[in-house]
Structure formats: structure tokens, C-alpha cells
C-alpha positions as CSV (number, residue, x, y, z in Angstrom):
1,M,0.2,0.0,0.0
2,T,1.5,3.3,-0.9
3,F,0.7,6.4,0.5
4,E,-0.8,8.9,-2.0
5,I,-1.3,12.9,-2.2
6,Q,-5.0,12.3,-1.2
7,D,-3.9,10.2,1.9
8,Y,-1.7,12.9,2.9
9,R,-4.2,15.9,2.4
10,D,-6.8,13.5,4.2
11,L,-4.2,13.3,7.2
12,V,-3.9,17.0,7.0
13,E,-7.2,17.8,7.5
14,L,-7.8,15.0,10.3
15,L,-5.0,16.8,12.2
16,Y,-7.0,19.9,11.9
17,K,-10.2,18.5,13.1
18,H,-8.2,16.8,15.7
19,P,-5.5,18.9,17.2
20,E,-5.0,16.4,20.3
21,W,-3.6,14.0,17.5
22,R,-0.9,16.9,16.4
23,A,0.8,16.7,19.6
24,E,1.1,12.9,19.8
25,L,2.1,13.2,16.1
26,R,5.0,15.3,17.1
27,Q,5.9,13.3,19.8
28,L,6.4,10.4,17.4
29,L,8.4,12.8,14.7
30,L,10.5,15.0,16.7
31,T,13.4,14.4,19.2
32,E,13.3,15.1,22.8
33,E,15.9,18.1,22.1
34,V,13.4,19.6,19.2
35,L,10.2,19.1,21.7
36,T,11.6,20.9,24.5
37,L,13.3,23.7,22.5
38,P,10.6,26.2,22.8
39,Q,11.0,25.9,26.6
40,V,14.8,26.5,26.4
41,V,14.3,29.6,24.3
42,R,11.7,30.8,26.9
43,E,14.6,30.2,29.5
44,L,17.2,31.9,27.7
45,A,14.8,34.8,27.1
46,E,14.3,35.4,30.8
47,A,17.9,34.9,31.5
48,Q,18.7,37.6,29.2
49,K,16.1,40.0,30.5
50,R,17.8,39.5,34.1
51,T,21.3,40.1,32.6
52,D,20.2,43.2,30.8
53,E,18.8,44.5,34.0
54,Q,22.0,43.5,35.9
55,L,24.0,45.4,33.0
56,R,21.8,48.4,33.3
57,I,22.3,48.7,37.0
58,L,26.0,47.9,37.0
59,S,26.5,50.8,34.5
60,Q,24.3,52.9,36.8
61,R,26.8,52.1,39.5
62,V,29.8,52.8,37.3
63,D,28.4,56.4,36.4
64,E,27.9,56.8,40.5
65,L,31.7,55.6,41.1
66,T,32.8,57.9,37.9
67,E,31.0,60.9,39.8
68,A,32.4,60.0,43.0
69,Q,35.8,59.9,42.1
70,K,35.3,63.1,39.9
71,R,34.5,65.0,43.2
72,T,37.4,63.1,44.8
73,D,40.1,64.3,42.3
74,E,38.6,67.8,43.0
75,Q,38.9,67.5,46.7
76,L,42.5,66.3,46.5
77,R,43.2,69.1,44.3
78,I,41.8,71.5,46.7
79,L,43.7,69.7,49.4
80,S,46.9,69.8,47.6
81,Q,46.5,73.7,46.8
82,R,45.8,74.3,50.6
83,V,48.9,72.4,51.6
84,D,50.9,74.2,49.0
85,E,49.5,77.6,50.4
86,L,50.5,76.6,53.8
87,T,53.9,75.7,52.7
88,E,54.6,78.8,51.4
């Protein structure tokens, strides 16, 4: 018995009428790795969101440290100037 094009079309029509059969067919045709791929992609997307948030926070902290360093440099410059004035 050969599988004819009409058989294929009948199968497709049956799968549309019975969506629960599609899941079973997927299990038969696809590997476990392919079946779990949507979940893996969701997990990666969530991990990327967390990473992006951590990078945003880190960037903000670096900006704050940069500003603090500028203030420290200015204070050191003023102190150095006062020491020079006191030395004279």
C-alpha cells in the first residue's frame, strides 16, 4: 500500500479536526531536543532579561563611581592647593 497525495491531504485535514492528535504526532516525529526547544528558548529569553537588568544596574553604579571619583579628585586638588599655600 502506497501513501498517496490524497492520503496526505486527508491526514492534514484530520489533524486540523483533531488538534490533540498533533501533539501525539509531534512526539512520534520529533526528537526530545526539538520538543524541549520552546522551553529552552523561553528560559534563555528570561535569563537575557535578567542579564540586561543587571548590566543596567552595573552601568548605573559605574556612572555613580565615576562621579564620586571626580568629586574625590576635585577635593584632592583643593587639599593639595591648600597644602601648597600652607607650605609657602
